Jmol script that loads the backbone (N, CA, C; Angstrom):
load data "model"
ATOM      1  N   UNK A   1     282.913  67.290 174.093  1.00  0.00           N
ATOM      2  CA  UNK A   1     281.997  66.160 173.670  1.00  0.00           C
ATOM      3  C   UNK A   1     281.592  65.713 174.963  1.00  0.00           C
ATOM      4  N   UNK A   2     280.063  65.418 174.913  1.00  0.00           N
ATOM      5  CA  UNK A   2     279.521  64.634 176.113  1.00  0.00           C
ATOM      6  C   UNK A   2     278.826  63.447 175.494  1.00  0.00           C
ATOM      7  N   UNK A   3     278.953  62.353 176.260  1.00  0.00           N
ATOM      8  CA  UNK A   3     278.305  61.092 175.933  1.00  0.00           C
ATOM      9  C   UNK A   3     277.138  60.773 176.892  1.00  0.00           C
ATOM     10  N   UNK A   4     276.077  60.385 176.453  1.00  0.00           N
ATOM     11  CA  UNK A   4     274.902  60.114 177.374  1.00  0.00           C
ATOM     12  C   UNK A   4     274.604  58.549 177.192  1.00  0.00           C
ATOM     13  N   UNK A   5     274.783  57.948 178.324  1.00  0.00           N
ATOM     14  CA  UNK A   5     274.802  56.419 178.287  1.00  0.00           C
ATOM     15  C   UNK A   5     273.430  55.952 179.027  1.00  0.00           C
ATOM     16  N   UNK A   6     272.872  56.766 179.718  1.00  0.00           N
ATOM     17  CA  UNK A   6     271.501  56.504 180.363  1.00  0.00           C
ATOM     18  C   UNK A   6     270.630  57.690 180.569  1.00  0.00           C
ATOM     19  N   UNK A   7     269.366  57.402 180.415  1.00  0.00           N
ATOM     20  CA  UNK A   7     268.379  58.388 180.577  1.00  0.00           C
ATOM     21  C   UNK A   7     267.270  57.634 181.206  1.00  0.00           C
ATOM     22  N   UNK A   8     266.836  58.113 182.471  1.00  0.00           N
ATOM     23  CA  UNK A   8     265.671  57.094 183.080  1.00  0.00           C
ATOM     24  C   UNK A   8     266.347  55.767 183.054  1.00  0.00           C
ATOM     25  N   UNK A   9     265.490  54.957 182.438  1.00  0.00           N
ATOM     26  CA  UNK A   9     265.898  53.428 182.554  1.00  0.00           C
ATOM     27  C   UNK A   9     266.222  52.952 181.108  1.00  0.00           C
ATOM     28  N   UNK A  10     266.463  53.897 180.315  1.00  0.00           N
ATOM     29  CA  UNK A  10     267.125  53.630 178.930  1.00  0.00           C
ATOM     30  C   UNK A  10     268.455  53.494 178.954  1.00  0.00           C
ATOM     31  N   UNK A  11     269.006  52.471 178.546  1.00  0.00           N
ATOM     32  CA  UNK A  11     270.540  52.548 178.711  1.00  0.00           C
ATOM     33  C   UNK A  11     271.144  51.791 177.426  1.00  0.00           C
ATOM     34  N   UNK A  12     272.146  52.167 177.040  1.00  0.00           N
ATOM     35  CA  UNK A  12     272.932  51.652 176.054  1.00  0.00           C
ATOM     36  C   UNK A  12     273.329  50.086 176.395  1.00  0.00           C
ATOM     37  N   UNK A  13     273.281  49.312 175.632  1.00  0.00           N
ATOM     38  CA  UNK A  13     273.326  47.893 175.789  1.00  0.00           C
ATOM     39  C   UNK A  13     274.736  47.372 175.220  1.00  0.00           C
ATOM     40  N   UNK A  14     275.608  48.204 174.490  1.00  0.00           N
ATOM     41  CA  UNK A  14     276.692  47.711 173.831  1.00  0.00           C
ATOM     42  C   UNK A  14     277.614  48.812 173.909  1.00  0.00           C
ATOM     43  N   UNK A  15     278.546  48.698 173.183  1.00  0.00           N
ATOM     44  CA  UNK A  15     279.698  49.816 172.905  1.00  0.00           C
ATOM     45  C   UNK A  15     279.334  51.070 172.254  1.00  0.00           C
ATOM     46  N   UNK A  16     278.387  51.673 172.637  1.00  0.00           N
ATOM     47  CA  UNK A  16     278.006  52.999 172.241  1.00  0.00           C
ATOM     48  C   UNK A  16     277.080  53.707 173.282  1.00  0.00           C
ATOM     49  N   UNK A  17     276.928  55.114 172.883  1.00  0.00           N
ATOM     50  CA  UNK A  17     276.330  55.883 173.637  1.00  0.00           C
ATOM     51  C   UNK A  17     274.734  56.132 173.276  1.00  0.00           C
ATOM     52  N   UNK A  18     273.806  56.282 174.077  1.00  0.00           N
ATOM     53  CA  UNK A  18     272.572  56.658 173.578  1.00  0.00           C
ATOM     54  C   UNK A  18     272.420  57.898 172.728  1.00  0.00           C
ATOM     55  N   UNK A  19     273.295  58.876 173.274  1.00  0.00           N
ATOM     56  CA  UNK A  19     273.421  60.245 172.462  1.00  0.00           C
ATOM     57  C   UNK A  19     274.854  60.707 172.513  1.00  0.00           C
ATOM     58  N   UNK A  20     275.309  61.461 171.585  1.00  0.00           N
ATOM     59  CA  UNK A  20     276.634  62.275 171.885  1.00  0.00           C
ATOM     60  C   UNK A  20     276.244  63.638 171.463  1.00  0.00           C
ATOM     61  N   UNK A  21     276.727  64.476 172.494  1.00  0.00           N
ATOM     62  CA  UNK A  21     276.461  65.900 172.247  1.00  0.00           C
ATOM     63  C   UNK A  21     277.917  66.576 171.711  1.00  0.00           C
ATOM     64  N   UNK A  22     277.860  67.377 170.734  1.00  0.00           N
ATOM     65  CA  UNK A  22     279.123  68.026 170.241  1.00  0.00           C
ATOM     66  C   UNK A  22     278.707  69.311 169.623  1.00  0.00           C
ATOM     67  N   UNK A  23     279.283  70.486 170.118  1.00  0.00           N
ATOM     68  CA  UNK A  23     278.974  71.709 169.536  1.00  0.00           C
ATOM     69  C   UNK A  23     277.603  72.066 169.240  1.00  0.00           C
ATOM     70  N   UNK A  24     276.887  71.834 170.231  1.00  0.00           N
ATOM     71  CA  UNK A  24     275.366  72.137 170.537  1.00  0.00           C
ATOM     72  C   UNK A  24     274.547  71.172 169.435  1.00  0.00           C
ATOM     73  N   UNK A  25     275.147  70.073 169.030  1.00  0.00           N
ATOM     74  CA  UNK A  25     274.355  69.173 168.184  1.00  0.00           C
ATOM     75  C   UNK A  25     274.252  67.952 169.018  1.00  0.00           C
ATOM     76  N   UNK A  26     272.989  67.250 169.081  1.00  0.00           N
ATOM     77  CA  UNK A  26     272.800  65.945 169.519  1.00  0.00           C
ATOM     78  C   UNK A  26     272.599  64.855 168.573  1.00  0.00           C
ATOM     79  N   UNK A  27     273.428  63.710 168.699  1.00  0.00           N
ATOM     80  CA  UNK A  27     273.293  62.676 167.616  1.00  0.00           C
ATOM     81  C   UNK A  27     272.783  61.592 168.657  1.00  0.00           C
ATOM     82  N   UNK A  28     271.543  61.131 168.213  1.00  0.00           N
ATOM     83  CA  UNK A  28     270.822  60.066 169.099  1.00  0.00           C
ATOM     84  C   UNK A  28     270.910  58.755 168.286  1.00  0.00           C
ATOM     85  N   UNK A  29     271.509  57.716 169.097  1.00  0.00           N
ATOM     86  CA  UNK A  29     271.639  56.308 168.602  1.00  0.00           C
ATOM     87  C   UNK A  29     270.331  55.906 168.132  1.00  0.00           C
ATOM     88  N   UNK A  30     270.036  54.776 167.194  1.00  0.00           N
ATOM     89  CA  UNK A  30     268.892  54.168 166.845  1.00  0.00           C
ATOM     90  C   UNK A  30     268.274  53.624 168.148  1.00  0.00           C
ATOM     91  N   UNK A  31     266.898  53.893 168.042  1.00  0.00           N
ATOM     92  CA  UNK A  31     266.152  53.657 169.196  1.00  0.00           C
ATOM     93  C   UNK A  31     264.937  52.604 168.766  1.00  0.00           C
ATOM     94  N   UNK A  32     264.731  51.646 169.599  1.00  0.00           N
ATOM     95  CA  UNK A  32     263.703  50.739 169.527  1.00  0.00           C
ATOM     96  C   UNK A  32     262.515  51.112 170.323  1.00  0.00           C
ATOM     97  N   UNK A  33     261.499  50.298 170.277  1.00  0.00           N
ATOM     98  CA  UNK A  33     260.321  50.409 171.003  1.00  0.00           C
ATOM     99  C   UNK A  33     260.433  49.733 172.529  1.00  0.00           C
ATOM    100  N   UNK A  34     261.323  50.353 173.369  1.00  0.00           N
ATOM    101  CA  UNK A  34     261.567  49.869 174.712  1.00  0.00           C
ATOM    102  C   UNK A  34     260.946  50.868 175.669  1.00  0.00           C
ATOM    103  N   UNK A  35     260.169  50.079 176.724  1.00  0.00           N
ATOM    104  CA  UNK A  35     259.576  50.725 177.553  1.00  0.00           C
ATOM    105  C   UNK A  35     260.508  51.433 178.603  1.00  0.00           C
ATOM    106  N   UNK A  36     260.501  52.881 178.626  1.00  0.00           N
ATOM    107  CA  UNK A  36     261.547  53.425 179.535  1.00  0.00           C
ATOM    108  C   UNK A  36     261.579  53.477 180.737  1.00  0.00           C
ATOM    109  N   UNK A  37     260.380  52.918 181.307  1.00  0.00           N
ATOM    110  CA  UNK A  37     260.293  52.631 182.926  1.00  0.00           C
ATOM    111  C   UNK A  37     260.800  51.191 183.027  1.00  0.00           C
ATOM    112  N   UNK A  38     260.285  50.128 182.383  1.00  0.00           N
ATOM    113  CA  UNK A  38     260.531  48.871 182.789  1.00  0.00           C
ATOM    114  C   UNK A  38     261.726  48.377 181.967  1.00  0.00           C
ATOM    115  N   UNK A  39     262.196  48.970 180.897  1.00  0.00           N
ATOM    116  CA  UNK A  39     263.215  48.355 180.082  1.00  0.00           C
ATOM    117  C   UNK A  39     262.751  47.234 179.288  1.00  0.00           C
ATOM    118  N   UNK A  40     261.544  46.820 179.262  1.00  0.00           N
ATOM    119  CA  UNK A  40     261.019  45.720 178.560  1.00  0.00           C
ATOM    120  C   UNK A  40     260.847  46.245 177.075  1.00  0.00           C
ATOM    121  N   UNK A  41     261.118  45.096 176.022  1.00  0.00           N
ATOM    122  CA  UNK A  41     260.868  45.251 174.848  1.00  0.00           C
ATOM    123  C   UNK A  41     259.229  45.457 174.420  1.00  0.00           C
ATOM    124  N   UNK A  42     258.866  46.362 173.756  1.00  0.00           N
ATOM    125  CA  UNK A  42     257.494  46.650 173.669  1.00  0.00           C
ATOM    126  C   UNK A  42     256.989  46.110 172.225  1.00  0.00           C
ATOM    127  N   UNK A  43     256.864  44.888 171.843  1.00  0.00           N
ATOM    128  CA  UNK A  43     256.622  44.517 170.671  1.00  0.00           C
ATOM    129  C   UNK A  43     255.074  44.863 170.318  1.00  0.00           C
ATOM    130  N   UNK A  44     254.821  45.263 169.189  1.00  0.00           N
ATOM    131  CA  UNK A  44     253.367  45.468 168.957  1.00  0.00           C
ATOM    132  C   UNK A  44     253.283  45.666 167.414  1.00  0.00           C
ATOM    133  N   UNK A  45     252.205  46.604 167.138  1.00  0.00           N
ATOM    134  CA  UNK A  45     251.852  47.065 165.636  1.00  0.00           C
ATOM    135  C   UNK A  45     252.924  47.864 165.371  1.00  0.00           C
ATOM    136  N   UNK A  46     253.154  48.073 164.045  1.00  0.00           N
ATOM    137  CA  UNK A  46     254.252  49.121 163.575  1.00  0.00           C
ATOM    138  C   UNK A  46     253.844  50.528 164.185  1.00  0.00           C
ATOM    139  N   UNK A  47     252.650  50.789 164.077  1.00  0.00           N
ATOM    140  CA  UNK A  47     252.176  52.285 164.762  1.00  0.00           C
ATOM    141  C   UNK A  47     252.762  52.248 166.189  1.00  0.00           C
ATOM    142  N   UNK A  48     252.455  51.297 166.968  1.00  0.00           N
ATOM    143  CA  UNK A  48     252.781  51.146 168.403  1.00  0.00           C
ATOM    144  C   UNK A  48     254.301  51.256 168.626  1.00  0.00           C
ATOM    145  N   UNK A  49     255.198  50.478 167.839  1.00  0.00           N
ATOM    146  CA  UNK A  49     256.403  50.583 167.930  1.00  0.00           C
ATOM    147  C   UNK A  49     257.021  51.916 167.511  1.00  0.00           C
ATOM    148  N   UNK A  50     256.579  52.546 166.495  1.00  0.00           N
ATOM    149  CA  UNK A  50     256.996  53.777 165.996  1.00  0.00           C
ATOM    150  C   UNK A  50     256.799  54.895 166.895  1.00  0.00           C
ATOM    151  N   UNK A  51     255.719  54.813 167.481  1.00  0.00           N
ATOM    152  CA  UNK A  51     255.258  55.915 168.641  1.00  0.00           C
ATOM    153  C   UNK A  51     256.326  55.801 169.773  1.00  0.00           C
ATOM    154  N   UNK A  52     256.569  54.612 170.234  1.00  0.00           N
ATOM    155  CA  UNK A  52     257.348  54.296 171.452  1.00  0.00           C
ATOM    156  C   UNK A  52     258.832  54.835 171.106  1.00  0.00           C
ATOM    157  N   UNK A  53     259.240  54.321 169.894  1.00  0.00           N
ATOM    158  CA  UNK A  53     260.618  54.633 169.456  1.00  0.00           C
ATOM    159  C   UNK A  53     260.874  56.152 169.445  1.00  0.00           C
ATOM    160  N   UNK A  54     259.874  56.946 168.797  1.00  0.00           N
ATOM    161  CA  UNK A  54     259.800  58.196 168.719  1.00  0.00           C
ATOM    162  C   UNK A  54     259.859  58.870 169.997  1.00  0.00           C
ATOM    163  N   UNK A  55     259.100  58.450 170.984  1.00  0.00           N
ATOM    164  CA  UNK A  55     258.914  58.991 172.463  1.00  0.00           C
ATOM    165  C   UNK A  55     260.394  58.837 173.005  1.00  0.00           C
ATOM    166  N   UNK A  56     260.840  57.679 172.754  1.00  0.00           N
ATOM    167  CA  UNK A  56     262.391  57.322 173.380  1.00  0.00           C
ATOM    168  C   UNK A  56     263.189  58.377 172.763  1.00  0.00           C
ATOM    169  N   UNK A  57     263.248  58.755 171.564  1.00  0.00           N
ATOM    170  CA  UNK A  57     264.182  59.789 170.972  1.00  0.00           C
ATOM    171  C   UNK A  57     264.044  61.027 171.703  1.00  0.00           C
ATOM    172  N   UNK A  58     262.689  61.488 171.824  1.00  0.00           N
ATOM    173  CA  UNK A  58     262.239  62.616 172.474  1.00  0.00           C
ATOM    174  C   UNK A  58     262.849  62.831 174.000  1.00  0.00           C
ATOM    175  N   UNK A  59     262.764  61.640 174.493  1.00  0.00           N
ATOM    176  CA  UNK A  59     263.130  61.482 176.076  1.00  0.00           C
ATOM    177  C   UNK A  59     264.735  61.962 176.102  1.00  0.00           C
ATOM    178  N   UNK A  60     265.397  61.304 175.185  1.00  0.00           N
ATOM    179  CA  UNK A  60     266.845  61.277 175.124  1.00  0.00           C
ATOM    180  C   UNK A  60     267.241  62.706 174.846  1.00  0.00           C
ATOM    181  N   UNK A  61     266.664  63.155 173.719  1.00  0.00           N
ATOM    182  CA  UNK A  61     266.881  64.713 173.529  1.00  0.00           C
ATOM    183  C   UNK A  61     266.619  65.632 174.643  1.00  0.00           C
ATOM    184  N   UNK A  62     265.619  65.489 175.331  1.00  0.00           N
ATOM    185  CA  UNK A  62     265.353  66.298 176.678  1.00  0.00           C
ATOM    186  C   UNK A  62     266.446  66.106 177.668  1.00  0.00           C
ATOM    187  N   UNK A  63     267.027  65.006 177.835  1.00  0.00           N
ATOM    188  CA  UNK A  63     268.223  64.885 178.690  1.00  0.00           C
ATOM    189  C   UNK A  63     269.462  65.587 178.049  1.00  0.00           C
ATOM    190  N   UNK A  64     269.535  65.804 176.917  1.00  0.00           N
ATOM    191  CA  UNK A  64     270.564  66.457 176.273  1.00  0.00           C
ATOM    192  C   UNK A  64     270.292  67.960 176.135  1.00  0.00           C
ATOM    193  N   UNK A  65     268.957  68.430 176.550  1.00  0.00           N
ATOM    194  CA  UNK A  65     268.812  69.841 176.375  1.00  0.00           C
ATOM    195  C   UNK A  65     268.233  70.105 174.997  1.00  0.00           C
ATOM    196  N   UNK A  66     267.571  69.370 174.370  1.00  0.00           N
ATOM    197  CA  UNK A  66     266.918  69.761 173.051  1.00  0.00           C
ATOM    198  C   UNK A  66     265.507  69.076 173.370  1.00  0.00           C
ATOM    199  N   UNK A  67     264.776  69.181 172.217  1.00  0.00           N
ATOM    200  CA  UNK A  67     263.528  68.544 172.048  1.00  0.00           C
ATOM    201  C   UNK A  67     263.019  68.360 170.645  1.00  0.00           C
ATOM    202  N   UNK A  68     262.045  67.755 170.388  1.00  0.00           N
ATOM    203  CA  UNK A  68     261.745  67.219 169.153  1.00  0.00           C
ATOM    204  C   UNK A  68     261.603  68.180 168.143  1.00  0.00           C
ATOM    205  N   UNK A  69     260.920  69.446 168.322  1.00  0.00           N
ATOM    206  CA  UNK A  69     261.002  70.610 167.314  1.00  0.00           C
ATOM    207  C   UNK A  69     262.468  71.192 166.863  1.00  0.00           C
ATOM    208  N   UNK A  70     263.314  70.581 167.701  1.00  0.00           N
ATOM    209  CA  UNK A  70     264.824  70.974 167.376  1.00  0.00           C
ATOM    210  C   UNK A  70     265.404  69.772 166.431  1.00  0.00           C
ATOM    211  N   UNK A  71     264.772  68.820 166.103  1.00  0.00           N
ATOM    212  CA  UNK A  71     265.347  67.838 165.215  1.00  0.00           C
ATOM    213  C   UNK A  71     265.550  68.153 163.742  1.00  0.00           C
ATOM    214  N   UNK A  72     266.865  68.025 163.472  1.00  0.00           N
ATOM    215  CA  UNK A  72     267.033  68.270 161.919  1.00  0.00           C
ATOM    216  C   UNK A  72     267.017  67.266 161.088  1.00  0.00           C
ATOM    217  N   UNK A  73     267.376  66.051 161.470  1.00  0.00           N
ATOM    218  CA  UNK A  73     267.490  64.809 160.492  1.00  0.00           C
ATOM    219  C   UNK A  73     267.040  63.613 161.308  1.00  0.00           C
ATOM    220  N   UNK A  74     266.294  62.789 160.617  1.00  0.00           N
ATOM    221  CA  UNK A  74     266.041  61.551 161.274  1.00  0.00           C
ATOM    222  C   UNK A  74     266.148  60.442 160.125  1.00  0.00           C
ATOM    223  N   UNK A  75     266.680  59.206 160.696  1.00  0.00           N
ATOM    224  CA  UNK A  75     266.787  57.976 159.859  1.00  0.00           C
ATOM    225  C   UNK A  75     265.952  56.815 160.460  1.00  0.00           C
ATOM    226  N   UNK A  76     264.992  56.458 159.819  1.00  0.00           N
ATOM    227  CA  UNK A  76     264.106  55.295 160.158  1.00  0.00           C
ATOM    228  C   UNK A  76     264.417  54.150 159.349  1.00  0.00           C
ATOM    229  N   UNK A  77     264.609  53.011 160.131  1.00  0.00           N
ATOM    230  CA  UNK A  77     264.996  51.518 159.578  1.00  0.00           C
ATOM    231  C   UNK A  77     263.728  50.593 159.745  1.00  0.00           C
ATOM    232  N   UNK A  78     263.122  50.226 158.534  1.00  0.00           N
ATOM    233  CA  UNK A  78     262.277  49.190 158.590  1.00  0.00           C
ATOM    234  C   UNK A  78     262.183  48.022 157.836  1.00  0.00           C
ATOM    235  N   UNK A  79     261.672  46.886 158.202  1.00  0.00           N
ATOM    236  CA  UNK A  79     262.000  45.436 157.724  1.00  0.00           C
ATOM    237  C   UNK A  79     261.344  45.625 156.284  1.00  0.00           C
ATOM    238  N   UNK A  80     260.365  46.232 156.043  1.00  0.00           N
ATOM    239  CA  UNK A  80     259.521  46.150 154.775  1.00  0.00           C
ATOM    240  C   UNK A  80     259.007  47.430 154.347  1.00  0.00           C
ATOM    241  N   UNK A  81     259.206  47.750 153.133  1.00  0.00           N
ATOM    242  CA  UNK A  81     258.928  48.997 152.616  1.00  0.00           C
ATOM    243  C   UNK A  81     257.260  49.183 152.465  1.00  0.00           C
ATOM    244  N   UNK A  82     256.439  48.096 152.502  1.00  0.00           N
ATOM    245  CA  UNK A  82     255.237  48.197 152.780  1.00  0.00           C
ATOM    246  C   UNK A  82     254.631  48.742 154.143  1.00  0.00           C
ATOM    247  N   UNK A  83     255.394  48.978 155.112  1.00  0.00           N
ATOM    248  CA  UNK A  83     255.000  49.705 156.477  1.00  0.00           C
ATOM    249  C   UNK A  83     255.299  51.120 156.309  1.00  0.00           C
ATOM    250  N   UNK A  84     255.807  51.595 155.172  1.00  0.00           N
ATOM    251  CA  UNK A  84     256.019  52.960 155.008  1.00  0.00           C
ATOM    252  C   UNK A  84     254.997  53.954 155.471  1.00  0.00           C
ATOM    253  N   UNK A  85     253.624  53.612 154.886  1.00  0.00           N
ATOM    254  CA  UNK A  85     252.659  54.518 154.917  1.00  0.00           C
ATOM    255  C   UNK A  85     251.918  54.612 156.508  1.00  0.00           C
ATOM    256  N   UNK A  86     252.113  53.392 157.125  1.00  0.00           N
ATOM    257  CA  UNK A  86     251.745  53.426 158.487  1.00  0.00           C
ATOM    258  C   UNK A  86     252.820  54.263 159.412  1.00  0.00           C
ATOM    259  N   UNK A  87     254.035  53.940 159.220  1.00  0.00           N
ATOM    260  CA  UNK A  87     255.020  54.904 159.799  1.00  0.00           C
ATOM    261  C   UNK A  87     254.713  56.111 159.640  1.00  0.00           C
ATOM    262  N   UNK A  88     254.723  56.546 158.310  1.00  0.00           N
ATOM    263  CA  UNK A  88     254.542  58.059 157.938  1.00  0.00           C
ATOM    264  C   UNK A  88     253.357  58.624 158.729  1.00  0.00           C
ATOM    265  N   UNK A  89     252.228  57.985 158.899  1.00  0.00           N
ATOM    266  CA  UNK A  89     251.156  58.468 159.619  1.00  0.00           C
ATOM    267  C   UNK A  89     251.428  58.728 161.128  1.00  0.00           C
ATOM    268  N   UNK A  90     252.076  57.946 161.570  1.00  0.00           N
ATOM    269  CA  UNK A  90     252.348  58.077 163.082  1.00  0.00           C
ATOM    270  C   UNK A  90     253.295  59.305 163.300  1.00  0.00           C
ATOM    271  N   UNK A  91     254.353  59.327 162.304  1.00  0.00           N
ATOM    272  CA  UNK A  91     255.478  60.296 162.338  1.00  0.00           C
ATOM    273  C   UNK A  91     254.751  61.624 162.128  1.00  0.00           C
ATOM    274  N   UNK A  92     253.795  61.773 161.162  1.00  0.00           N
ATOM    275  CA  UNK A  92     252.960  63.100 160.948  1.00  0.00           C
ATOM    276  C   UNK A  92     252.393  63.423 162.192  1.00  0.00           C
ATOM    277  N   UNK A  93     251.467  62.674 162.832  1.00  0.00           N
ATOM    278  CA  UNK A  93     250.870  63.006 163.968  1.00  0.00           C
ATOM    279  C   UNK A  93     251.819  63.402 165.167  1.00  0.00           C
ATOM    280  N   UNK A  94     252.806  62.812 165.192  1.00  0.00           N
ATOM    281  CA  UNK A  94     253.785  63.055 166.410  1.00  0.00           C
ATOM    282  C   UNK A  94     254.542  64.441 166.257  1.00  0.00           C
ATOM    283  N   UNK A  95     255.029  64.809 164.954  1.00  0.00           N
ATOM    284  CA  UNK A  95     255.660  65.906 164.764  1.00  0.00           C
ATOM    285  C   UNK A  95     254.645  67.085 164.338  1.00  0.00           C
ATOM    286  N   UNK A  96     253.376  67.019 163.750  1.00  0.00           N
ATOM    287  CA  UNK A  96     252.659  68.104 163.576  1.00  0.00           C
ATOM    288  C   UNK A  96     253.374  68.950 162.407  1.00  0.00           C
ATOM    289  N   UNK A  97     253.428  70.174 162.509  1.00  0.00           N
ATOM    290  CA  UNK A  97     254.036  70.970 161.563  1.00  0.00           C
ATOM    291  C   UNK A  97     255.567  70.903 161.295  1.00  0.00           C
ATOM    292  N   UNK A  98     256.210  70.275 162.363  1.00  0.00           N
ATOM    293  CA  UNK A  98     257.640  70.278 162.198  1.00  0.00           C
ATOM    294  C   UNK A  98     258.009  69.104 161.141  1.00  0.00           C
ATOM    295  N   UNK A  99     258.948  69.611 160.322  1.00  0.00           N
ATOM    296  CA  UNK A  99     258.942  68.452 159.256  1.00  0.00           C
ATOM    297  C   UNK A  99     260.738  68.245 159.196  1.00  0.00           C
ATOM    298  N   UNK A 100     261.296  67.557 160.011  1.00  0.00           N
ATOM    299  CA  UNK A 100     262.650  67.345 159.809  1.00  0.00           C
ATOM    300  C   UNK A 100     263.144  66.637 158.517  1.00  0.00           C
ATOM    301  N   UNK A 101     264.398  66.824 158.084  1.00  0.00           N
ATOM    302  CA  UNK A 101     264.899  66.024 156.998  1.00  0.00           C
ATOM    303  C   UNK A 101     264.757  64.543 157.435  1.00  0.00           C
ATOM    304  N   UNK A 102     264.383  63.440 156.451  1.00  0.00           N
ATOM    305  CA  UNK A 102     264.183  62.275 156.961  1.00  0.00           C
ATOM    306  C   UNK A 102     264.475  61.274 155.787  1.00  0.00           C
ATOM    307  N   UNK A 103     265.101  60.083 156.053  1.00  0.00           N
ATOM    308  CA  UNK A 103     265.339  58.898 155.329  1.00  0.00           C
ATOM    309  C   UNK A 103     264.560  57.801 155.965  1.00  0.00           C
ATOM    310  N   UNK A 104     263.805  56.953 155.225  1.00  0.00           N
ATOM    311  CA  UNK A 104     263.406  55.751 155.607  1.00  0.00           C
ATOM    312  C   UNK A 104     263.980  54.669 154.779  1.00  0.00           C
ATOM    313  N   UNK A 105     264.540  53.841 155.632  1.00  0.00           N
ATOM    314  CA  UNK A 105     265.492  52.649 154.928  1.00  0.00           C
ATOM    315  C   UNK A 105     264.846  51.308 155.149  1.00  0.00           C
ATOM    316  N   UNK A 106     264.285  50.707 153.940  1.00  0.00           N
ATOM    317  CA  UNK A 106     263.831  49.337 154.231  1.00  0.00           C
ATOM    318  C   UNK A 106     265.149  48.459 154.218  1.00  0.00           C
ATOM    319  N   UNK A 107     265.085  47.581 155.265  1.00  0.00           N
ATOM    320  CA  UNK A 107     266.114  46.606 155.427  1.00  0.00           C
ATOM    321  C   UNK A 107     265.657  45.360 155.492  1.00  0.00           C
ATOM    322  N   UNK A 108     266.678  44.358 156.013  1.00  0.00           N
ATOM    323  CA  UNK A 108     266.168  43.085 156.465  1.00  0.00           C
ATOM    324  C   UNK A 108     265.598  43.034 157.774  1.00  0.00           C
ATOM    325  N   UNK A 109     265.614  41.980 158.495  1.00  0.00           N
ATOM    326  CA  UNK A 109     265.213  41.952 159.826  1.00  0.00           C
ATOM    327  C   UNK A 109     265.945  43.059 160.635  1.00  0.00           C
ATOM    328  N   UNK A 110     265.310  43.594 161.670  1.00  0.00           N
ATOM    329  CA  UNK A 110     266.010  44.424 162.808  1.00  0.00           C
ATOM    330  C   UNK A 110     266.282  43.628 164.116  1.00  0.00           C
ATOM    331  N   UNK A 111     267.150  44.363 164.763  1.00  0.00           N
ATOM    332  CA  UNK A 111     267.572  43.571 165.964  1.00  0.00           C
ATOM    333  C   UNK A 111     266.421  43.199 166.908  1.00  0.00           C
ATOM    334  N   UNK A 112     266.484  41.984 167.337  1.00  0.00           N
ATOM    335  CA  UNK A 112     265.399  41.557 168.532  1.00  0.00           C
ATOM    336  C   UNK A 112     264.115  41.173 167.803  1.00  0.00           C
ATOM    337  N   UNK A 113     263.954  41.493 166.306  1.00  0.00           N
ATOM    338  CA  UNK A 113     262.680  41.433 165.697  1.00  0.00           C
ATOM    339  C   UNK A 113     261.725  42.533 165.859  1.00  0.00           C
ATOM    340  N   UNK A 114     262.362  43.773 166.167  1.00  0.00           N
ATOM    341  CA  UNK A 114     261.607  44.992 166.206  1.00  0.00           C
ATOM    342  C   UNK A 114     261.096  45.292 164.706  1.00  0.00           C
ATOM    343  N   UNK A 115     260.111  46.121 164.640  1.00  0.00           N
ATOM    344  CA  UNK A 115     259.691  46.504 163.165  1.00  0.00           C
ATOM    345  C   UNK A 115     260.099  47.996 162.843  1.00  0.00           C
ATOM    346  N   UNK A 116     260.885  48.608 163.728  1.00  0.00           N
ATOM    347  CA  UNK A 116     261.479  49.848 163.365  1.00  0.00           C
ATOM    348  C   UNK A 116     262.530  50.399 164.445  1.00  0.00           C
ATOM    349  N   UNK A 117     263.489  51.101 163.871  1.00  0.00           N
ATOM    350  CA  UNK A 117     264.634  51.695 164.677  1.00  0.00           C
ATOM    351  C   UNK A 117     264.816  53.105 163.999  1.00  0.00           C
ATOM    352  N   UNK A 118     265.072  54.048 165.140  1.00  0.00           N
ATOM    353  CA  UNK A 118     264.991  55.354 164.728  1.00  0.00           C
ATOM    354  C   UNK A 118     266.074  56.225 165.313  1.00  0.00           C
ATOM    355  N   UNK A 119     266.920  56.858 164.495  1.00  0.00           N
ATOM    356  CA  UNK A 119     267.907  57.670 164.961  1.00  0.00           C
ATOM    357  C   UNK A 119     267.802  59.089 164.730  1.00  0.00           C
ATOM    358  N   UNK A 120     268.409  59.994 165.389  1.00  0.00           N
ATOM    359  CA  UNK A 120     268.184  61.541 165.047  1.00  0.00           C
ATOM    360  C   UNK A 120     269.339  62.452 165.291  1.00  0.00           C
ATOM    361  N   UNK A 121     269.185  63.435 164.776  1.00  0.00           N
ATOM    362  CA  UNK A 121     270.237  64.539 164.862  1.00  0.00           C
ATOM    363  C   UNK A 121     269.361  65.857 165.237  1.00  0.00           C
ATOM    364  N   UNK A 122     269.637  66.492 166.249  1.00  0.00           N
ATOM    365  CA  UNK A 122     269.020  67.744 166.626  1.00  0.00           C
ATOM    366  C   UNK A 122     270.002  68.794 167.054  1.00  0.00           C
ATOM    367  N   UNK A 123     269.544  70.008 167.063  1.00  0.00           N
ATOM    368  CA  UNK A 123     270.425  71.089 167.940  1.00  0.00           C
ATOM    369  C   UNK A 123     269.816  71.425 169.182  1.00  0.00           C
ATOM    370  N   UNK A 124     270.694  71.890 170.024  1.00  0.00           N
ATOM    371  CA  UNK A 124     270.267  72.441 171.276  1.00  0.00           C
ATOM    372  C   UNK A 124     270.186  73.863 171.275  1.00  0.00           C
TER     373      UNK A 124
END
end "model"
wireframe off; spacefill off
backbone 0.3
color backbone group
């Protein structure tokens, strides 16, 4: 088992790894819209936050030896089910023909006030 705690300037801020690799499977912890260069929180529209969080997942997968087309499953957390259509549009554009299994979970507030948190499971 391998734990990844830092990818570029993305770092885990608590008692967790950004990703864990086990038996050629990568488990990516929930990602927010954090600028991977400056580490600043990038608050914006749901579309902007979704795209940045997806790019962060992709960056972490790359460090683990995987890529977005190898994602098997994703879980997306949003504070309001009314955001689902906008999230789905960004997700569809990001993935194109690839359609990993997915769950969108409407929750209460997300940490720091973000509009989305995304986690993933992929193979290497």
